[in-house]
FILUM-123964 format. One record per residue (C-alpha): chain; residue number from 1; x, y, z; residue in three letters. Coordinates in steps of 0.1 Angstrom, whole numbers, padded with zeros to 4 digits, always signed. Layout:
N
unit/pos/east/north/up/code
A/NUM/X/Y/Z/ALA
...
This chain:
353
unit/pos/east/north/up/code
A/1/-0134/-0171/-0107/UNK
A/2/-0113/-0202/-0111/UNK
A/3/-0097/-0222/-0083/UNK
A/4/-0063/-0206/-0089/UNK
A/5/-0075/-0171/-0085/UNK
A/6/-0094/-0181/-0054/UNK
A/7/-0062/-0195/-0039/UNK
A/8/-0043/-0164/-0047/UNK
A/9/-0069/-0141/-0034/UNK
A/10/-0080/-0162/-0004/UNK
A/11/-0082/-0130/+0016/UNK
A/12/-0115/-0123/-0002/UNK
A/13/-0134/-0151/+0016/UNK
A/14/-0130/-0132/+0049/UNK
A/15/-0130/-0096/+0035/UNK
A/16/-0159/-0093/+0012/UNK
A/17/-0185/-0099/+0039/UNK
A/18/-0171/-0073/+0062/UNK
A/19/-0152/-0048/+0040/UNK
A/20/-0166/-0014/+0049/UNK
A/21/-0176/+0014/+0026/UNK
A/22/-0156/+0045/+0023/UNK
A/23/-0159/+0078/+0042/UNK
A/24/-0163/+0106/+0017/UNK
A/25/-0133/+0129/+0020/UNK
A/26/-0110/+0151/-0001/UNK
A/27/-0079/+0170/-0007/UNK
A/28/-0057/+0178/-0037/UNK
A/29/-0028/+0158/-0050/UNK
A/30/+0006/+0173/-0045/UNK
A/31/+0031/+0180/-0073/UNK
A/32/+0066/+0166/-0074/UNK
A/33/+0084/+0199/-0080/UNK
A/34/+0102/+0211/-0050/UNK
A/35/+0127/+0200/-0023/UNK
A/36/+0112/+0227/+0000/UNK
A/37/+0075/+0226/-0005/UNK
A/38/+0046/+0243/+0012/UNK
A/39/+0012/+0227/+0005/UNK
A/40/-0014/+0252/+0017/UNK
A/41/-0051/+0258/+0013/UNK
A/42/-0075/+0285/+0025/UNK
A/43/-0111/+0276/+0035/UNK
A/44/-0123/+0288/+0002/UNK
A/45/-0098/+0269/-0019/UNK
A/46/-0101/+0234/-0032/UNK
A/47/-0066/+0230/-0047/UNK
A/48/-0033/+0230/-0029/UNK
A/49/-0007/+0256/-0040/UNK
A/50/+0030/+0249/-0041/UNK
A/51/+0061/+0271/-0037/UNK
A/52/+0090/+0255/-0054/UNK
A/53/+0128/+0258/-0053/UNK
A/54/+0144/+0229/-0072/UNK
A/55/+0132/+0196/-0087/UNK
A/56/+0138/+0163/-0070/UNK
A/57/+0150/+0132/-0088/UNK
A/58/+0121/+0114/-0104/UNK
A/59/+0110/+0080/-0091/UNK
A/60/+0122/+0050/-0111/UNK
A/61/+0104/+0017/-0108/UNK
A/62/+0121/-0007/-0083/UNK
A/63/+0120/-0043/-0095/UNK
A/64/+0129/-0055/-0060/UNK
A/65/+0107/-0041/-0033/UNK
A/66/+0113/-0051/+0003/UNK
A/67/+0099/-0046/+0038/UNK
A/68/+0117/-0055/+0070/UNK
A/69/+0084/-0057/+0087/UNK
A/70/+0082/-0094/+0076/UNK
A/71/+0117/-0102/+0090/UNK
A/72/+0103/-0124/+0118/UNK
A/73/+0092/-0149/+0091/UNK
A/74/+0110/-0140/+0059/UNK
A/75/+0148/-0144/+0060/UNK
A/76/+0173/-0126/+0038/UNK
A/77/+0179/-0159/+0019/UNK
A/78/+0141/-0160/+0011/UNK
A/79/+0142/-0124/-0001/UNK
A/80/+0172/-0132/-0023/UNK
A/81/+0155/-0162/-0038/UNK
A/82/+0125/-0141/-0046/UNK
A/83/+0147/-0115/-0063/UNK
A/84/+0164/-0143/-0083/UNK
A/85/+0129/-0154/-0094/UNK
A/86/+0119/-0119/-0104/UNK
A/87/+0152/-0114/-0124/UNK
A/88/+0146/-0147/-0141/UNK
A/89/+0111/-0136/-0152/UNK
A/90/+0125/-0104/-0166/UNK
A/91/+0152/-0124/-0185/UNK
A/92/+0127/-0149/-0199/UNK
A/93/+0144/-0178/-0182/UNK
A/94/+0126/-0207/-0165/UNK
A/95/+0150/-0215/-0136/UNK
A/96/+0165/-0195/-0108/UNK
A/97/+0188/-0201/-0078/UNK
A/98/+0169/-0207/-0047/UNK
A/99/+0183/-0214/-0012/UNK
A/100/+0160/-0242/-0001/UNK
A/101/+0125/-0257/-0004/UNK
A/102/+0111/-0233/+0022/UNK
A/103/+0123/-0203/+0001/UNK
A/104/+0110/-0220/-0030/UNK
A/105/+0075/-0225/-0015/UNK
A/106/+0074/-0189/-0003/UNK
A/107/+0086/-0170/-0034/UNK
A/108/+0066/-0191/-0059/UNK
A/109/+0034/-0188/-0039/UNK
A/110/+0009/-0167/-0060/UNK
A/111/+0001/-0144/-0031/UNK
A/112/+0038/-0136/-0026/UNK
A/113/+0048/-0130/-0063/UNK
A/114/+0014/-0112/-0067/UNK
A/115/+0024/-0088/-0038/UNK
A/116/+0059/-0080/-0048/UNK
A/117/+0056/-0081/-0086/UNK
A/118/+0018/-0077/-0091/UNK
A/119/+0015/-0080/-0129/UNK
A/120/+0029/-0115/-0131/UNK
A/121/+0005/-0130/-0105/UNK
A/122/-0010/-0163/-0118/UNK
A/123/+0010/-0160/-0150/UNK
A/124/+0041/-0178/-0137/UNK
A/125/+0040/-0210/-0116/UNK
A/126/+0066/-0230/-0097/UNK
A/127/+0075/-0263/-0114/UNK
A/128/+0098/-0280/-0089/UNK
A/129/+0130/-0275/-0068/UNK
A/130/+0162/-0296/-0066/UNK
A/131/+0198/-0290/-0055/UNK
A/132/+0194/-0252/-0051/UNK
A/133/+0177/-0247/-0085/UNK
A/134/+0140/-0238/-0088/UNK
A/135/+0120/-0244/-0120/UNK
A/136/+0090/-0224/-0131/UNK
A/137/+0067/-0222/-0161/UNK
A/138/+0049/-0194/-0179/UNK
A/139/+0011/-0193/-0184/UNK
A/140/+0014/-0163/-0208/UNK
A/141/+0036/-0157/-0238/UNK
A/142/+0069/-0143/-0224/UNK
A/143/+0069/-0112/-0246/UNK
A/144/+0033/-0104/-0237/UNK
A/145/+0042/-0108/-0201/UNK
A/146/+0071/-0084/-0204/UNK
A/147/+0048/-0059/-0221/UNK
A/148/+0024/-0062/-0192/UNK
A/149/+0052/-0056/-0167/UNK
A/150/+0065/-0026/-0187/UNK
A/151/+0030/-0010/-0187/UNK
A/152/+0028/-0016/-0150/UNK
A/153/+0062/+0000/-0143/UNK
A/154/+0052/+0031/-0163/UNK
A/155/+0019/+0034/-0143/UNK
A/156/+0037/+0031/-0110/UNK
A/157/+0063/+0057/-0119/UNK
A/158/+0036/+0081/-0131/UNK
A/159/+0016/+0078/-0099/UNK
A/160/+0046/+0082/-0076/UNK
A/161/+0059/+0112/-0095/UNK
A/162/+0024/+0128/-0094/UNK
A/163/+0019/+0120/-0058/UNK
A/164/+0051/+0127/-0039/UNK
A/165/+0088/+0135/-0041/UNK
A/166/+0119/+0113/-0038/UNK
A/167/+0135/+0137/-0014/UNK
A/168/+0106/+0138/+0010/UNK
A/169/+0109/+0121/+0045/UNK
A/170/+0092/+0088/+0050/UNK
A/171/+0063/+0105/+0068/UNK
A/172/+0059/+0130/+0040/UNK
A/173/+0057/+0101/+0015/UNK
A/174/+0032/+0084/+0037/UNK
A/175/+0011/+0116/+0038/UNK
A/176/+0013/+0126/+0001/UNK
A/177/+0007/+0090/-0012/UNK
A/178/-0023/+0088/+0011/UNK
A/179/-0036/+0121/-0003/UNK
A/180/-0031/+0107/-0038/UNK
A/181/-0048/+0074/-0032/UNK
A/182/-0077/+0089/-0013/UNK
A/183/-0083/+0114/-0042/UNK
A/184/-0078/+0091/-0072/UNK
A/185/-0089/+0056/-0061/UNK
A/186/-0126/+0046/-0059/UNK
A/187/-0142/+0019/-0037/UNK
A/188/-0159/-0005/-0060/UNK
A/189/-0174/-0040/-0055/UNK
A/190/-0182/-0045/-0092/UNK
A/191/-0148/-0061/-0102/UNK
A/192/-0156/-0090/-0078/UNK
A/193/-0178/-0103/-0106/UNK
A/194/-0148/-0107/-0129/UNK
A/195/-0130/-0139/-0136/UNK
A/196/-0093/-0132/-0132/UNK
A/197/-0065/-0113/-0118/UNK
A/198/-0072/-0083/-0140/UNK
A/199/-0105/-0078/-0122/UNK
A/200/-0096/-0084/-0086/UNK
A/201/-0061/-0080/-0072/UNK
A/202/-0035/-0054/-0061/UNK
A/203/-0025/-0053/-0098/UNK
A/204/-0061/-0045/-0109/UNK
A/205/-0065/-0018/-0082/UNK
A/206/-0032/-0001/-0091/UNK
A/207/-0040/-0001/-0128/UNK
A/208/-0078/+0007/-0127/UNK
A/209/-0078/+0028/-0095/UNK
A/210/-0107/+0009/-0079/UNK
A/211/-0113/-0020/-0056/UNK
A/212/-0123/-0030/-0021/UNK
A/213/-0104/-0027/+0011/UNK
A/214/-0079/-0055/+0006/UNK
A/215/-0070/-0042/-0029/UNK
A/216/-0067/-0006/-0017/UNK
A/217/-0046/-0015/+0013/UNK
A/218/-0024/-0037/-0010/UNK
A/219/-0020/-0009/-0036/UNK
A/220/-0012/+0018/-0010/UNK
A/221/+0013/-0005/+0007/UNK
A/222/+0030/-0014/-0026/UNK
A/223/+0033/+0023/-0036/UNK
A/224/+0049/+0030/-0002/UNK
A/225/+0074/+0001/-0006/UNK
A/226/+0083/+0015/-0040/UNK
A/227/+0091/+0047/-0022/UNK
A/228/+0113/+0029/+0003/UNK
A/229/+0089/+0031/+0032/UNK
A/230/+0083/+0002/+0055/UNK
A/231/+0047/-0009/+0049/UNK
A/232/+0025/-0040/+0050/UNK
A/233/-0012/-0047/+0045/UNK
A/234/-0029/-0054/+0078/UNK
A/235/-0063/-0072/+0083/UNK
A/236/-0087/-0072/+0112/UNK
A/237/-0120/-0086/+0124/UNK
A/238/-0144/-0070/+0149/UNK
A/239/-0174/-0047/+0152/UNK
A/240/-0167/-0033/+0117/UNK
A/241/-0165/-0068/+0101/UNK
A/242/-0134/-0080/+0084/UNK
A/243/-0114/-0052/+0068/UNK
A/244/-0079/-0044/+0055/UNK
A/245/-0057/-0014/+0059/UNK
A/246/-0019/-0006/+0060/UNK
A/247/+0006/-0007/+0088/UNK
A/248/+0036/+0016/+0083/UNK
A/249/+0068/+0020/+0103/UNK
A/250/+0087/+0053/+0104/UNK
A/251/+0120/+0051/+0123/UNK
A/252/+0111/+0030/+0153/UNK
A/253/+0074/+0040/+0154/UNK
A/254/+0046/+0021/+0139/UNK
A/255/+0011/+0034/+0128/UNK
A/256/-0021/+0021/+0112/UNK
A/257/-0032/+0040/+0081/UNK
A/258/-0066/+0032/+0065/UNK
A/259/-0067/+0045/+0030/UNK
A/260/-0101/+0028/+0022/UNK
A/261/-0119/+0048/+0049/UNK
A/262/-0103/+0079/+0036/UNK
A/263/-0113/+0075/+0000/UNK
A/264/-0132/+0105/-0015/UNK
A/265/-0157/+0083/-0033/UNK
A/266/-0181/+0103/-0053/UNK
A/267/-0166/+0136/-0040/UNK
A/268/-0131/+0139/-0055/UNK
A/269/-0130/+0176/-0046/UNK
A/270/-0144/+0172/-0011/UNK
A/271/-0124/+0172/+0022/UNK
A/272/-0098/+0147/+0033/UNK
A/273/-0107/+0136/+0068/UNK
A/274/-0079/+0125/+0091/UNK
A/275/-0097/+0102/+0115/UNK
A/276/-0080/+0070/+0102/UNK
A/277/-0045/+0084/+0094/UNK
A/278/-0016/+0074/+0117/UNK
A/279/-0036/+0056/+0143/UNK
A/280/-0024/+0037/+0173/UNK
A/281/-0031/+0000/+0179/UNK
A/282/-0056/+0010/+0206/UNK
A/283/-0075/+0033/+0182/UNK
A/284/-0076/+0006/+0155/UNK
A/285/-0087/-0021/+0180/UNK
A/286/-0118/+0000/+0189/UNK
A/287/-0132/-0014/+0156/UNK
A/288/-0112/-0046/+0152/UNK
A/289/-0110/-0060/+0187/UNK
A/290/-0113/-0097/+0177/UNK
A/291/-0081/-0100/+0156/UNK
A/292/-0054/-0080/+0138/UNK
A/293/-0027/-0096/+0116/UNK
A/294/-0006/-0088/+0085/UNK
A/295/-0024/-0097/+0053/UNK
A/296/+0010/-0105/+0037/UNK
A/297/+0015/-0133/+0062/UNK
A/298/-0017/-0150/+0073/UNK
A/299/-0021/-0172/+0043/UNK
A/300/+0010/-0192/+0051/UNK
A/301/+0018/-0183/+0087/UNK
A/302/-0004/-0200/+0114/UNK
A/303/+0003/-0176/+0142/UNK
A/304/+0017/-0141/+0139/UNK
A/305/+0034/-0122/+0168/UNK
A/306/+0016/-0089/+0168/UNK
A/307/+0041/-0075/+0193/UNK
A/308/+0064/-0072/+0163/UNK
A/309/+0040/-0046/+0149/UNK
A/310/+0036/-0021/+0177/UNK
A/311/+0017/+0011/+0173/UNK
A/312/+0017/+0030/+0206/UNK
A/313/+0028/+0065/+0196/UNK
A/314/-0002/+0088/+0201/UNK
A/315/+0014/+0119/+0186/UNK
A/316/-0014/+0121/+0160/UNK
A/317/-0043/+0115/+0183/UNK
A/318/-0055/+0151/+0182/UNK
A/319/-0060/+0150/+0144/UNK
A/320/-0084/+0120/+0148/UNK
A/321/-0114/+0140/+0157/UNK
A/322/-0141/+0128/+0134/UNK
A/323/-0146/+0163/+0120/UNK
A/324/-0109/+0171/+0113/UNK
A/325/-0099/+0175/+0077/UNK
A/326/-0066/+0182/+0060/UNK
A/327/-0057/+0217/+0047/UNK
A/328/-0020/+0216/+0040/UNK
A/329/+0015/+0205/+0047/UNK
A/330/+0047/+0226/+0050/UNK
A/331/+0078/+0204/+0044/UNK
A/332/+0101/+0233/+0054/UNK
A/333/+0086/+0237/+0089/UNK
A/334/+0075/+0201/+0091/UNK
A/335/+0039/+0210/+0099/UNK
A/336/+0004/+0200/+0089/UNK
A/337/-0026/+0223/+0090/UNK
A/338/-0061/+0210/+0095/UNK
A/339/-0096/+0222/+0104/UNK
A/340/-0107/+0206/+0137/UNK
A/341/-0142/+0195/+0147/UNK
A/342/-0148/+0230/+0161/UNK
A/343/-0139/+0247/+0128/UNK
A/344/-0106/+0261/+0140/UNK
A/345/-0075/+0260/+0118/UNK
A/346/-0048/+0241/+0137/UNK
A/347/-0011/+0237/+0130/UNK
A/348/+0004/+0203/+0139/UNK
A/349/+0041/+0196/+0139/UNK
A/350/+0052/+0162/+0127/UNK
A/351/+0088/+0170/+0137/UNK
A/352/+0115/+0148/+0124/UNK
A/353/+0093/+0119/+0113/UNK
């Protein structure tokens, strides 16, 4: 792997040694067909069934994704500079309006452009800033790069429209995209032997549906941001080694969601266990007591204020029994059904989340 890729994916130096293997789990993907949908299973069924009323608007790829979770460090001017950069790439230009040098350094950093427009990571590069104008250069033919972006857009739209619905609540999107990722993505160290961004990155994980924890967390977070859900990859170090997952915010409540430890692995039609879904900070710290911080920030922020990422709501604690697994979701009644560790079918209300 060349130096450039190593800089982009610096997270790897911490993650590979501690990234944990997946917990075999399973459920079925939901269909994007109803504004009032009941996802149900019986103990003998392996596929969810849906009752539909009317179709929701399909998801359309969002060129500009955003998360307010980074607001303590990323100003609106910095976001706008990033969007100017992205628009310039789409237009085949080689300059863009940029607020200042700080914004230029941020939005042209490979880890940033690779997070918010994954297919262009390492294929564009900053080339200087002066008087409010940033320059950049292409490391791939412009037309080829646009073809690459278009293929990526189509794949993201396909996944979102298979996984969830545009009229779902934020929690329902978090749940259904989690179901989709856990069923369709595979934990795989092999791409680490590759030599470029197509082998190891959020982009590679989204396109190939495999990767290690930092890639899965990045892919899940990106899909949620495409849905308009506040999400960021989170990393931690502790008894479980170094690992990455996703932090989500729904309304004023934050939760930790670990898609890697929910992946089905070699059992795509097995059970989807809920132990690592919608966790509190205390639950997450039981494995990562040494450190937790947002993966999207640590490369260029020396110290992160974790008080800005609270996760104290324990409403979901009862579903975190190690033997609990998902059976269905009713979006009319706002309930989830699951089998608990004792084998009982339990109905849990997620209320207005």
